[in-house]
PyMOL Python script that loads the backbone (N, CA, C, O; Angstrom):
from pymol import cmd

cmd.read_pdbstr("""\
ATOM      1  N   MET A   1     -26.224   2.792 -28.752  1.00  0.00           N
ATOM      2  CA  MET A   1     -27.021   3.012 -27.770  1.00  0.00           C
ATOM      3  C   MET A   1     -25.848   3.940 -26.896  1.00  0.00           C
ATOM      4  O   MET A   1     -24.782   3.516 -27.342  1.00  0.00           O
ATOM      5  N   LEU A   2     -25.588   4.815 -26.047  1.00  0.00           N
ATOM      6  CA  LEU A   2     -25.694   5.582 -24.855  1.00  0.00           C
ATOM      7  C   LEU A   2     -25.637   5.235 -23.607  1.00  0.00           C
ATOM      8  O   LEU A   2     -26.430   5.783 -22.842  1.00  0.00           O
ATOM      9  N   VAL A   3     -24.860   4.419 -23.174  1.00  0.00           N
ATOM     10  CA  VAL A   3     -24.818   4.378 -21.471  1.00  0.00           C
ATOM     11  C   VAL A   3     -24.423   4.960 -20.545  1.00  0.00           C
ATOM     12  O   VAL A   3     -24.900   4.978 -19.410  1.00  0.00           O
ATOM     13  N   GLY A   4     -23.550   5.467 -20.930  1.00  0.00           N
ATOM     14  CA  GLY A   4     -22.843   6.600 -20.235  1.00  0.00           C
ATOM     15  C   GLY A   4     -22.026   7.779 -20.449  1.00  0.00           C
ATOM     16  O   GLY A   4     -21.587   7.832 -21.598  1.00  0.00           O
ATOM     17  N   ARG A   5     -21.702   8.700 -19.729  1.00  0.00           N
ATOM     18  CA  ARG A   5     -20.732   9.611 -20.714  1.00  0.00           C
ATOM     19  C   ARG A   5     -19.579   9.177 -20.372  1.00  0.00           C
ATOM     20  O   ARG A   5     -19.669   8.435 -19.394  1.00  0.00           O
ATOM     21  N   GLU A   6     -17.874   9.400 -20.985  1.00  0.00           N
ATOM     22  CA  GLU A   6     -16.569   9.371 -20.724  1.00  0.00           C
ATOM     23  C   GLU A   6     -16.590  10.092 -19.263  1.00  0.00           C
ATOM     24  O   GLU A   6     -16.337   9.371 -18.298  1.00  0.00           O
ATOM     25  N   GLU A   7     -16.818  11.194 -19.084  1.00  0.00           N
ATOM     26  CA  GLU A   7     -16.093  12.092 -17.703  1.00  0.00           C
ATOM     27  C   GLU A   7     -17.069  10.736 -16.926  1.00  0.00           C
ATOM     28  O   GLU A   7     -16.200  10.140 -16.288  1.00  0.00           O
ATOM     29  N   ASP A   8     -18.213  10.100 -16.718  1.00  0.00           N
ATOM     30  CA  ASP A   8     -18.401   9.806 -16.116  1.00  0.00           C
ATOM     31  C   ASP A   8     -17.918   8.300 -15.237  1.00  0.00           C
ATOM     32  O   ASP A   8     -18.569   7.699 -14.383  1.00  0.00           O
ATOM     33  N   LEU A   9     -16.890   8.052 -15.657  1.00  0.00           N
ATOM     34  CA  LEU A   9     -15.895   6.567 -15.447  1.00  0.00           C
ATOM     35  C   LEU A   9     -15.294   7.141 -14.855  1.00  0.00           C
ATOM     36  O   LEU A   9     -14.413   6.316 -14.616  1.00  0.00           O
ATOM     37  N   TYR A  10     -14.725   8.890 -13.841  1.00  0.00           N
ATOM     38  CA  TYR A  10     -13.587   9.144 -13.409  1.00  0.00           C
ATOM     39  C   TYR A  10     -14.003   9.671 -11.783  1.00  0.00           C
ATOM     40  O   TYR A  10     -14.530  10.764 -11.580  1.00  0.00           O
ATOM     41  N   ALA A  11     -13.735   8.896 -10.915  1.00  0.00           N
ATOM     42  CA  ALA A  11     -13.713   9.387  -9.701  1.00  0.00           C
ATOM     43  C   ALA A  11     -12.514  10.102  -8.779  1.00  0.00           C
ATOM     44  O   ALA A  11     -11.356   9.685  -8.830  1.00  0.00           O
ATOM     45  N   SER A  12     -12.908  11.201  -7.948  1.00  0.00           N
ATOM     46  CA  SER A  12     -11.284  11.933  -7.118  1.00  0.00           C
ATOM     47  C   SER A  12     -11.226  11.146  -6.153  1.00  0.00           C
ATOM     48  O   SER A  12     -10.136  11.153  -5.581  1.00  0.00           O
ATOM     49  N   ARG A  13     -12.392  10.102  -5.534  1.00  0.00           N
ATOM     50  CA  ARG A  13     -12.390   9.961  -4.131  1.00  0.00           C
ATOM     51  C   ARG A  13     -13.173   8.446  -4.092  1.00  0.00           C
ATOM     52  O   ARG A  13     -14.291   8.093  -4.465  1.00  0.00           O
ATOM     53  N   VAL A  14     -11.901   7.643  -3.384  1.00  0.00           N
ATOM     54  CA  VAL A  14     -11.882   6.439  -3.655  1.00  0.00           C
ATOM     55  C   VAL A  14     -12.143   5.554  -2.174  1.00  0.00           C
ATOM     56  O   VAL A  14     -11.229   5.670  -1.357  1.00  0.00           O
ATOM     57  N   ALA A  15     -13.216   4.758  -1.805  1.00  0.00           N
ATOM     58  CA  ALA A  15     -13.400   3.951  -0.046  1.00  0.00           C
ATOM     59  C   ALA A  15     -12.401   2.459  -0.764  1.00  0.00           C
ATOM     60  O   ALA A  15     -12.523   1.696  -1.722  1.00  0.00           O
ATOM     61  N   VAL A  16     -11.264   2.697   0.562  1.00  0.00           N
ATOM     62  CA  VAL A  16     -10.874   1.256   0.370  1.00  0.00           C
ATOM     63  C   VAL A  16     -11.289   0.748   2.030  1.00  0.00           C
ATOM     64  O   VAL A  16     -11.451   1.363   3.084  1.00  0.00           O
ATOM     65  N   ARG A  17     -11.354  -0.604   1.655  1.00  0.00           N
ATOM     66  CA  ARG A  17     -11.850  -1.512   2.832  1.00  0.00           C
ATOM     67  C   ARG A  17     -10.565  -2.564   2.723  1.00  0.00           C
ATOM     68  O   ARG A  17      -9.623  -2.589   1.931  1.00  0.00           O
ATOM     69  N   ASP A  18     -11.081  -3.829   4.372  1.00  0.00           N
ATOM     70  CA  ASP A  18     -10.129  -4.445   4.617  1.00  0.00           C
ATOM     71  C   ASP A  18      -8.878  -4.348   4.303  1.00  0.00           C
ATOM     72  O   ASP A  18      -8.514  -5.146   3.439  1.00  0.00           O
ATOM     73  N   VAL A  19      -7.844  -3.411   4.843  1.00  0.00           N
ATOM     74  CA  VAL A  19      -6.178  -2.392   4.535  1.00  0.00           C
ATOM     75  C   VAL A  19      -5.684  -3.285   5.667  1.00  0.00           C
ATOM     76  O   VAL A  19      -6.077  -3.460   6.821  1.00  0.00           O
ATOM     77  N   ASN A  20      -4.318  -3.978   4.674  1.00  0.00           N
ATOM     78  CA  ASN A  20      -3.412  -4.414   5.735  1.00  0.00           C
ATOM     79  C   ASN A  20      -2.398  -3.552   5.732  1.00  0.00           C
ATOM     80  O   ASN A  20      -2.070  -3.036   4.663  1.00  0.00           O
ATOM     81  N   TRP A  21      -1.981  -3.360   6.465  1.00  0.00           N
ATOM     82  CA  TRP A  21      -0.580  -2.368   6.803  1.00  0.00           C
ATOM     83  C   TRP A  21       0.706  -2.984   6.973  1.00  0.00           C
ATOM     84  O   TRP A  21       1.073  -3.716   7.892  1.00  0.00           O
ATOM     85  N   LEU A  22       1.129  -2.722   6.301  1.00  0.00           N
ATOM     86  CA  LEU A  22       2.680  -3.172   6.295  1.00  0.00           C
ATOM     87  C   LEU A  22       3.874  -2.480   6.827  1.00  0.00           C
ATOM     88  O   LEU A  22       5.008  -2.849   7.131  1.00  0.00           O
ATOM     89  N   ALA A  23       3.119  -1.134   6.841  1.00  0.00           N
ATOM     90  CA  ALA A  23       4.021   0.542   7.986  1.00  0.00           C
ATOM     91  C   ALA A  23       2.954   0.579   8.716  1.00  0.00           C
ATOM     92  O   ALA A  23       1.920   0.002   8.382  1.00  0.00           O
ATOM     93  N   GLU A  24       3.129   1.531  10.225  1.00  0.00           N
ATOM     94  CA  GLU A  24       2.523   1.748  11.436  1.00  0.00           C
ATOM     95  C   GLU A  24       1.547   2.470  10.211  1.00  0.00           C
ATOM     96  O   GLU A  24       1.690   2.920   9.075  1.00  0.00           O
ATOM     97  N   PRO A  25       0.458   2.271  11.229  1.00  0.00           N
ATOM     98  CA  PRO A  25      -0.826   3.109  10.233  1.00  0.00           C
ATOM     99  C   PRO A  25      -1.092   4.512  10.897  1.00  0.00           C
ATOM    100  O   PRO A  25      -1.267   4.744  12.093  1.00  0.00           O
ATOM    101  N   PRO A  26      -1.078   5.513   9.695  1.00  0.00           N
ATOM    102  CA  PRO A  26      -1.217   7.011  10.164  1.00  0.00           C
ATOM    103  C   PRO A  26      -2.354   7.584  11.016  1.00  0.00           C
ATOM    104  O   PRO A  26      -3.574   7.419  10.996  1.00  0.00           O
ATOM    105  N   GLU A  27      -1.602   8.248  11.703  1.00  0.00           N
ATOM    106  CA  GLU A  27      -3.087   8.994  13.006  1.00  0.00           C
ATOM    107  C   GLU A  27      -3.572   9.672  12.366  1.00  0.00           C
ATOM    108  O   GLU A  27      -4.597  10.048  12.934  1.00  0.00           O
ATOM    109  N   GLY A  28      -3.380  10.502  10.622  1.00  0.00           N
ATOM    110  CA  GLY A  28      -4.167  10.768  10.376  1.00  0.00           C
ATOM    111  C   GLY A  28      -3.918  11.078   8.843  1.00  0.00           C
ATOM    112  O   GLY A  28      -3.178  10.312   8.224  1.00  0.00           O
ATOM    113  N   PRO A  29      -4.390  11.964   8.311  1.00  0.00           N
ATOM    114  CA  PRO A  29      -4.175  12.307   6.573  1.00  0.00           C
ATOM    115  C   PRO A  29      -2.404  12.541   6.221  1.00  0.00           C
ATOM    116  O   PRO A  29      -1.415  12.992   6.799  1.00  0.00           O
ATOM    117  N   VAL A  30      -2.737  11.957   4.981  1.00  0.00           N
ATOM    118  CA  VAL A  30      -1.118  11.175   4.588  1.00  0.00           C
ATOM    119  C   VAL A  30      -1.094  11.756   3.479  1.00  0.00           C
ATOM    120  O   VAL A  30      -2.231  12.074   3.132  1.00  0.00           O
ATOM    121  N   ARG A  31       0.086  12.183   2.399  1.00  0.00           N
ATOM    122  CA  ARG A  31       0.161  12.339   1.168  1.00  0.00           C
ATOM    123  C   ARG A  31       1.074  10.660   1.156  1.00  0.00           C
ATOM    124  O   ARG A  31       2.044  10.249   1.794  1.00  0.00           O
ATOM    125  N   VAL A  32       0.032   9.928  -0.087  1.00  0.00           N
ATOM    126  CA  VAL A  32       1.002   8.973  -0.849  1.00  0.00           C
ATOM    127  C   VAL A  32       0.955   8.490  -1.489  1.00  0.00           C
ATOM    128  O   VAL A  32       0.018   7.728  -1.252  1.00  0.00           O
ATOM    129  N   ALA A  33       1.603   8.135  -2.949  1.00  0.00           N
ATOM    130  CA  ALA A  33       1.352   7.624  -4.158  1.00  0.00           C
ATOM    131  C   ALA A  33       0.321   6.085  -3.977  1.00  0.00           C
ATOM    132  O   ALA A  33       0.415   5.230  -3.097  1.00  0.00           O
ATOM    133  N   ALA A  34      -0.352   6.124  -4.798  1.00  0.00           N
ATOM    134  CA  ALA A  34      -1.632   4.872  -4.440  1.00  0.00           C
ATOM    135  C   ALA A  34      -1.577   4.767  -5.679  1.00  0.00           C
ATOM    136  O   ALA A  34      -1.133   5.795  -6.190  1.00  0.00           O
ATOM    137  N   LYS A  35      -1.990   3.491  -6.837  1.00  0.00           N
ATOM    138  CA  LYS A  35      -2.241   2.625  -7.542  1.00  0.00           C
ATOM    139  C   LYS A  35      -3.460   1.843  -7.464  1.00  0.00           C
ATOM    140  O   LYS A  35      -3.550   1.217  -6.408  1.00  0.00           O
ATOM    141  N   LEU A  36      -4.535   1.679  -8.366  1.00  0.00           N
ATOM    142  CA  LEU A  36      -5.463   0.563  -8.274  1.00  0.00           C
ATOM    143  C   LEU A  36      -6.046  -0.236  -9.131  1.00  0.00           C
ATOM    144  O   LEU A  36      -7.149  -0.721  -9.381  1.00  0.00           O
ATOM    145  N   ARG A  37      -4.617  -0.217  -9.624  1.00  0.00           N
ATOM    146  CA  ARG A  37      -4.402  -1.516 -10.488  1.00  0.00           C
ATOM    147  C   ARG A  37      -3.160  -2.012 -11.058  1.00  0.00           C
ATOM    148  O   ARG A  37      -2.377  -1.258 -11.635  1.00  0.00           O
ATOM    149  N   TYR A  38      -2.916  -3.504 -10.884  1.00  0.00           N
ATOM    150  CA  TYR A  38      -1.302  -3.738 -10.939  1.00  0.00           C
ATOM    151  C   TYR A  38      -0.634  -3.451 -12.434  1.00  0.00           C
ATOM    152  O   TYR A  38       0.557  -3.739 -12.551  1.00  0.00           O
ATOM    153  N   ARG A  39      -1.433  -2.821 -13.750  1.00  0.00           N
ATOM    154  CA  ARG A  39      -0.065  -1.720 -14.459  1.00  0.00           C
ATOM    155  C   ARG A  39      -1.220  -0.780 -14.403  1.00  0.00           C
ATOM    156  O   ARG A  39      -2.001  -0.769 -15.354  1.00  0.00           O
ATOM    157  N   HIS A  40      -1.475   0.294 -13.018  1.00  0.00           N
ATOM    158  CA  HIS A  40      -1.933   1.493 -12.970  1.00  0.00           C
ATOM    159  C   HIS A  40      -0.668   2.247 -12.767  1.00  0.00           C
ATOM    160  O   HIS A  40       0.074   1.833 -11.877  1.00  0.00           O
ATOM    161  N   ALA A  41      -0.271   3.391 -13.522  1.00  0.00           N
ATOM    162  CA  ALA A  41       0.686   4.094 -12.334  1.00  0.00           C
ATOM    163  C   ALA A  41       0.455   4.738 -11.654  1.00  0.00           C
ATOM    164  O   ALA A  41      -0.650   5.260 -11.805  1.00  0.00           O
ATOM    165  N   GLU A  42       1.250   5.158 -10.486  1.00  0.00           N
ATOM    166  CA  GLU A  42       1.274   5.830  -9.359  1.00  0.00           C
ATOM    167  C   GLU A  42       0.854   6.500  -9.993  1.00  0.00           C
ATOM    168  O   GLU A  42       0.935   6.719 -11.202  1.00  0.00           O
ATOM    169  N   SER A  43      -0.339   7.442  -8.134  1.00  0.00           N
ATOM    170  CA  SER A  43      -1.171   8.610  -8.595  1.00  0.00           C
ATOM    171  C   SER A  43      -0.815   8.804  -7.031  1.00  0.00           C
ATOM    172  O   SER A  43      -0.714   8.037  -6.074  1.00  0.00           O
ATOM    173  N   PRO A  44      -0.627  10.623  -7.288  1.00  0.00           N
ATOM    174  CA  PRO A  44      -0.748  11.437  -5.720  1.00  0.00           C
ATOM    175  C   PRO A  44      -1.513  11.262  -4.916  1.00  0.00           C
ATOM    176  O   PRO A  44      -2.074  12.301  -5.266  1.00  0.00           O
ATOM    177  N   ALA A  45      -1.908  11.042  -4.396  1.00  0.00           N
ATOM    178  CA  ALA A  45      -3.187  11.232  -3.013  1.00  0.00           C
ATOM    179  C   ALA A  45      -2.940  11.241  -1.568  1.00  0.00           C
ATOM    180  O   ALA A  45      -2.214  10.477  -0.933  1.00  0.00           O
ATOM    181  N   LEU A  46      -3.827  12.462  -1.036  1.00  0.00           N
ATOM    182  CA  LEU A  46      -4.385  11.976   0.297  1.00  0.00           C
ATOM    183  C   LEU A  46      -4.954  10.426   0.984  1.00  0.00           C
ATOM    184  O   LEU A  46      -5.863   9.615   0.812  1.00  0.00           O
ATOM    185  N   LEU A  47      -4.083  10.583   1.622  1.00  0.00           N
ATOM    186  CA  LEU A  47      -4.381   8.992   2.494  1.00  0.00           C
ATOM    187  C   LEU A  47      -5.818   9.469   3.801  1.00  0.00           C
ATOM    188  O   LEU A  47      -5.270   9.955   4.790  1.00  0.00           O
ATOM    189  N   VAL A  48      -6.495   9.450   3.875  1.00  0.00           N
ATOM    190  CA  VAL A  48      -7.821   9.577   5.199  1.00  0.00           C
ATOM    191  C   VAL A  48      -7.619   8.359   5.486  1.00  0.00           C
ATOM    192  O   VAL A  48      -7.349   7.549   4.599  1.00  0.00           O
ATOM    193  N   PRO A  49      -7.697   8.082   6.519  1.00  0.00           N
ATOM    194  CA  PRO A  49      -7.679   7.239   7.457  1.00  0.00           C
ATOM    195  C   PRO A  49      -9.697   7.198   7.717  1.00  0.00           C
ATOM    196  O   PRO A  49     -10.287   8.278   7.756  1.00  0.00           O
ATOM    197  N   THR A  50     -10.366   6.078   7.841  1.00  0.00           N
ATOM    198  CA  THR A  50     -11.356   6.031   8.316  1.00  0.00           C
ATOM    199  C   THR A  50     -12.183   5.635   9.194  1.00  0.00           C
ATOM    200  O   THR A  50     -13.241   6.050   9.669  1.00  0.00           O
ATOM    201  N   GLY A  51     -10.945   4.014   9.439  1.00  0.00           N
ATOM    202  CA  GLY A  51     -11.336   3.205  11.121  1.00  0.00           C
ATOM    203  C   GLY A  51     -10.120   2.640  10.962  1.00  0.00           C
ATOM    204  O   GLY A  51      -9.126   3.102  10.401  1.00  0.00           O
ATOM    205  N   PRO A  52     -10.349   1.157  11.732  1.00  0.00           N
ATOM    206  CA  PRO A  52      -8.996   0.561  11.733  1.00  0.00           C
ATOM    207  C   PRO A  52      -8.514  -0.141  10.411  1.00  0.00           C
ATOM    208  O   PRO A  52      -7.340  -0.396  10.145  1.00  0.00           O
ATOM    209  N   ASP A  53      -9.382  -0.357   9.789  1.00  0.00           N
ATOM    210  CA  ASP A  53      -9.410  -0.909   8.173  1.00  0.00           C
ATOM    211  C   ASP A  53      -9.233  -0.480   6.718  1.00  0.00           C
ATOM    212  O   ASP A  53      -8.699  -0.816   5.661  1.00  0.00           O
ATOM    213  N   THR A  54     -10.303   0.839   7.513  1.00  0.00           N
ATOM    214  CA  THR A  54     -10.742   1.714   5.861  1.00  0.00           C
ATOM    215  C   THR A  54      -9.674   2.941   5.855  1.00  0.00           C
ATOM    216  O   THR A  54      -8.827   3.428   6.604  1.00  0.00           O
ATOM    217  N   VAL A  55     -10.221   3.146   4.565  1.00  0.00           N
ATOM    218  CA  VAL A  55      -9.214   4.375   4.774  1.00  0.00           C
ATOM    219  C   VAL A  55     -10.317   5.274   3.063  1.00  0.00           C
ATOM    220  O   VAL A  55     -11.222   4.740   2.422  1.00  0.00           O
ATOM    221  N   LEU A  56      -9.834   6.397   2.902  1.00  0.00           N
ATOM    222  CA  LEU A  56     -10.542   7.356   1.802  1.00  0.00           C
ATOM    223  C   LEU A  56      -9.447   7.858   1.232  1.00  0.00           C
ATOM    224  O   LEU A  56      -8.729   8.614   1.887  1.00  0.00           O
ATOM    225  N   LEU A  57      -9.154   7.542  -0.007  1.00  0.00           N
ATOM    226  CA  LEU A  57      -7.975   8.154  -1.272  1.00  0.00           C
ATOM    227  C   LEU A  57      -8.602   8.992  -1.817  1.00  0.00           C
ATOM    228  O   LEU A  57      -9.639   8.629  -2.372  1.00  0.00           O
ATOM    229  N   GLU A  58      -8.087  10.912  -1.885  1.00  0.00           N
ATOM    230  CA  GLU A  58      -8.684  11.753  -2.687  1.00  0.00           C
ATOM    231  C   GLU A  58      -7.173  11.939  -3.517  1.00  0.00           C
ATOM    232  O   GLU A  58      -6.078  12.390  -3.181  1.00  0.00           O
ATOM    233  N   PHE A  59      -7.696  11.376  -4.707  1.00  0.00           N
ATOM    234  CA  PHE A  59      -6.753  11.647  -5.384  1.00  0.00           C
ATOM    235  C   PHE A  59      -6.330  13.293  -6.002  1.00  0.00           C
ATOM    236  O   PHE A  59      -7.303  14.044  -6.071  1.00  0.00           O
ATOM    237  N   ASP A  60      -5.380  13.713  -6.312  1.00  0.00           N
ATOM    238  CA  ASP A  60      -4.846  15.110  -7.024  1.00  0.00           C
ATOM    239  C   ASP A  60      -5.455  15.628  -9.135  1.00  0.00           C
ATOM    240  O   ASP A  60      -5.650  16.659  -9.778  1.00  0.00           O
ATOM    241  N   GLU A  61      -5.497  14.389  -9.331  1.00  0.00           N
ATOM    242  CA  GLU A  61      -6.317  14.205 -10.506  1.00  0.00           C
ATOM    243  C   GLU A  61      -7.702  12.990 -10.210  1.00  0.00           C
ATOM    244  O   GLU A  61      -7.828  12.318  -9.186  1.00  0.00           O
ATOM    245  N   PRO A  62      -8.467  12.976 -11.212  1.00  0.00           N
ATOM    246  CA  PRO A  62      -9.416  11.575 -10.950  1.00  0.00           C
ATOM    247  C   PRO A  62      -8.619  11.075 -11.762  1.00  0.00           C
ATOM    248  O   PRO A  62      -7.916  11.432 -12.708  1.00  0.00           O
ATOM    249  N   GLN A  63      -8.947   9.891 -11.026  1.00  0.00           N
ATOM    250  CA  GLN A  63      -9.181   8.971 -11.564  1.00  0.00           C
ATOM    251  C   GLN A  63      -9.789   7.631 -12.253  1.00  0.00           C
ATOM    252  O   GLN A  63     -10.661   7.200 -11.498  1.00  0.00           O
ATOM    253  N   ARG A  64      -9.633   6.681 -13.591  1.00  0.00           N
ATOM    254  CA  ARG A  64     -10.476   6.209 -14.540  1.00  0.00           C
ATOM    255  C   ARG A  64     -11.024   4.852 -14.046  1.00  0.00           C
ATOM    256  O   ARG A  64     -10.504   3.737 -14.003  1.00  0.00           O
ATOM    257  N   ALA A  65     -11.747   5.124 -13.832  1.00  0.00           N
ATOM    258  CA  ALA A  65     -12.959   3.421 -13.491  1.00  0.00           C
ATOM    259  C   ALA A  65     -12.291   2.553 -12.688  1.00  0.00           C
ATOM    260  O   ALA A  65     -11.541   1.625 -12.991  1.00  0.00           O
ATOM    261  N   PRO A  66     -12.725   3.047 -11.395  1.00  0.00           N
ATOM    262  CA  PRO A  66     -12.534   2.498  -9.966  1.00  0.00           C
ATOM    263  C   PRO A  66     -13.731   1.923  -9.369  1.00  0.00           C
ATOM    264  O   PRO A  66     -14.772   2.386  -8.901  1.00  0.00           O
ATOM    265  N   ALA A  67     -13.178   0.613  -9.561  1.00  0.00           N
ATOM    266  CA  ALA A  67     -14.502  -0.712  -9.464  1.00  0.00           C
ATOM    267  C   ALA A  67     -14.617  -1.500  -8.172  1.00  0.00           C
ATOM    268  O   ALA A  67     -13.852  -2.464  -8.140  1.00  0.00           O
ATOM    269  N   PRO A  68     -15.305  -1.350  -7.204  1.00  0.00           N
ATOM    270  CA  PRO A  68     -15.555  -2.014  -6.519  1.00  0.00           C
ATOM    271  C   PRO A  68     -14.602  -3.929  -6.359  1.00  0.00           C
ATOM    272  O   PRO A  68     -15.084  -4.976  -6.791  1.00  0.00           O
ATOM    273  N   GLY A  69     -14.091  -3.874  -6.084  1.00  0.00           N
ATOM    274  CA  GLY A  69     -13.167  -5.589  -5.595  1.00  0.00           C
ATOM    275  C   GLY A  69     -11.201  -5.282  -6.546  1.00  0.00           C
ATOM    276  O   GLY A  69     -10.141  -5.892  -6.687  1.00  0.00           O
ATOM    277  N   GLN A  70     -11.668  -4.298  -6.827  1.00  0.00           N
ATOM    278  CA  GLN A  70      -9.785  -3.975  -7.735  1.00  0.00           C
ATOM    279  C   GLN A  70      -9.406  -3.961  -6.387  1.00  0.00           C
ATOM    280  O   GLN A  70     -10.229  -3.962  -5.472  1.00  0.00           O
ATOM    281  N   GLY A  71      -7.461  -3.939  -6.133  1.00  0.00           N
ATOM    282  CA  GLY A  71      -6.407  -3.609  -5.126  1.00  0.00           C
ATOM    283  C   GLY A  71      -6.177  -2.279  -5.301  1.00  0.00           C
ATOM    284  O   GLY A  71      -6.137  -1.830  -6.446  1.00  0.00           O
ATOM    285  N   ALA A  72      -5.986  -1.425  -4.152  1.00  0.00           N
ATOM    286  CA  ALA A  72      -5.496  -0.703  -3.885  1.00  0.00           C
ATOM    287  C   ALA A  72      -4.274  -0.767  -3.316  1.00  0.00           C
ATOM    288  O   ALA A  72      -3.966  -1.816  -2.749  1.00  0.00           O
ATOM    289  N   VAL A  73      -3.303   0.385  -3.355  1.00  0.00           N
ATOM    290  CA  VAL A  73      -2.286  -0.002  -2.498  1.00  0.00           C
ATOM    291  C   VAL A  73      -1.542   1.049  -2.792  1.00  0.00           C
ATOM    292  O   VAL A  73      -1.545   1.458  -3.953  1.00  0.00           O
ATOM    293  N   PHE A  74      -0.624   1.801  -1.623  1.00  0.00           N
ATOM    294  CA  PHE A  74      -0.491   3.155  -1.065  1.00  0.00           C
ATOM    295  C   PHE A  74       1.184   2.844  -0.648  1.00  0.00           C
ATOM    296  O   PHE A  74       1.674   2.022   0.126  1.00  0.00           O
ATOM    297  N   TYR A  75       1.948   4.132  -1.733  1.00  0.00           N
ATOM    298  CA  TYR A  75       3.458   3.752  -0.944  1.00  0.00           C
ATOM    299  C   TYR A  75       3.993   5.229  -0.835  1.00  0.00           C
ATOM    300  O   TYR A  75       3.555   6.274  -1.317  1.00  0.00           O
ATOM    301  N   GLN A  76       4.966   4.995  -0.127  1.00  0.00           N
ATOM    302  CA  GLN A  76       5.651   6.986   0.219  1.00  0.00           C
ATOM    303  C   GLN A  76       6.801   6.673  -0.190  1.00  0.00           C
ATOM    304  O   GLN A  76       7.537   6.097   0.612  1.00  0.00           O
ATOM    305  N   GLY A  77       7.201   6.906  -1.299  1.00  0.00           N
ATOM    306  CA  GLY A  77       8.895   6.959  -2.328  1.00  0.00           C
ATOM    307  C   GLY A  77       8.658   5.253  -2.512  1.00  0.00           C
ATOM    308  O   GLY A  77       7.723   4.924  -3.243  1.00  0.00           O
ATOM    309  N   GLU A  78       9.331   4.361  -1.985  1.00  0.00           N
ATOM    310  CA  GLU A  78      10.052   3.223  -2.464  1.00  0.00           C
ATOM    311  C   GLU A  78       8.761   2.362  -1.650  1.00  0.00           C
ATOM    312  O   GLU A  78       8.346   1.386  -2.275  1.00  0.00           O
ATOM    313  N   ARG A  79       8.179   2.616  -0.469  1.00  0.00           N
ATOM    314  CA  ARG A  79       7.749   2.003   0.654  1.00  0.00           C
ATOM    315  C   ARG A  79       6.348   2.041   0.275  1.00  0.00           C
ATOM    316  O   ARG A  79       5.670   2.975  -0.152  1.00  0.00           O
ATOM    317  N   VAL A  80       5.876   0.085   0.673  1.00  0.00           N
ATOM    318  CA  VAL A  80       4.772   0.550   0.703  1.00  0.00           C
ATOM    319  C   VAL A  80       4.299   0.150   2.665  1.00  0.00           C
ATOM    320  O   VAL A  80       4.516  -0.528   3.669  1.00  0.00           O
ATOM    321  N   LEU A  81       3.522   1.248   2.011  1.00  0.00           N
ATOM    322  CA  LEU A  81       2.489   2.041   3.506  1.00  0.00           C
ATOM    323  C   LEU A  81       1.587   0.673   3.922  1.00  0.00           C
ATOM    324  O   LEU A  81       1.438   0.375   5.107  1.00  0.00           O
ATOM    325  N   GLY A  82       0.888  -0.281   2.618  1.00  0.00           N
ATOM    326  CA  GLY A  82      -0.408  -1.445   2.655  1.00  0.00           C
ATOM    327  C   GLY A  82      -1.358  -1.418   1.315  1.00  0.00           C
ATOM    328  O   GLY A  82      -1.322  -0.719   0.302  1.00  0.00           O
ATOM    329  N   GLY A  83      -2.183  -2.434   1.726  1.00  0.00           N
ATOM    330  CA  GLY A  83      -2.547  -2.230   0.834  1.00  0.00           C
ATOM    331  C   GLY A  83      -4.544  -2.556   1.161  1.00  0.00           C
ATOM    332  O   GLY A  83      -4.887  -2.778   2.323  1.00  0.00           O
ATOM    333  N   GLY A  84      -5.680  -2.534  -0.028  1.00  0.00           N
ATOM    334  CA  GLY A  84      -6.801  -3.008   0.333  1.00  0.00           C
ATOM    335  C   GLY A  84      -7.959  -3.314  -0.815  1.00  0.00           C
ATOM    336  O   GLY A  84      -7.451  -3.839  -1.806  1.00  0.00           O
ATOM    337  N   VAL A  85      -9.137  -3.151  -0.905  1.00  0.00           N
ATOM    338  CA  VAL A  85     -10.084  -3.775  -1.606  1.00  0.00           C
ATOM    339  C   VAL A  85     -10.884  -2.208  -1.685  1.00  0.00           C
ATOM    340  O   VAL A  85     -11.132  -1.514  -0.699  1.00  0.00           O
ATOM    341  N   VAL A  86     -11.175  -1.894  -2.970  1.00  0.00           N
ATOM    342  CA  VAL A  86     -12.329  -0.679  -3.211  1.00  0.00           C
ATOM    343  C   VAL A  86     -13.636  -1.499  -2.722  1.00  0.00           C
ATOM    344  O   VAL A  86     -13.930  -2.695  -2.746  1.00  0.00           O
ATOM    345  N   LYS A  87     -14.296  -0.320  -2.263  1.00  0.00           N
ATOM    346  CA  LYS A  87     -15.526  -0.345  -1.583  1.00  0.00           C
ATOM    347  C   LYS A  87     -16.674  -0.748  -2.914  1.00  0.00           C
ATOM    348  O   LYS A  87     -16.154  -0.577  -4.017  1.00  0.00           O
ATOM    349  N   GLY A  88     -17.573  -1.056  -2.944  1.00  0.00           N
ATOM    350  CA  GLY A  88     -18.030  -1.192  -3.471  1.00  0.00           C
ATOM    351  C   GLY A  88     -19.597  -0.495  -3.600  1.00  0.00           C
ATOM    352  O   GLY A  88     -20.327  -0.787  -4.547  1.00  0.00           O
TER     353      GLY A  88
END
""", "prot")
cmd.dss("prot")
cmd.show_as("cartoon", "prot")
cmd.util.cbc("prot")
cmd.orient("prot")
């Protein structure tokens, strides 16, 4: 039984809620490296603020299987900017 295609698991945009900022929140879009799970490699993305505790991550390359409830962390170099929870 085929439930879906492999390519259907990929997404270029991921909405994130409950963002906890460890640095000053950006006022506009900013380039970041982002991780969607603990063992996931950092991937380049554009972080677009959409509210005081929400952002949209627009990845340069589609990411496999982003799932609601997963953690998302954003970096600039070695500096952690913040993180949140992938929206459902």
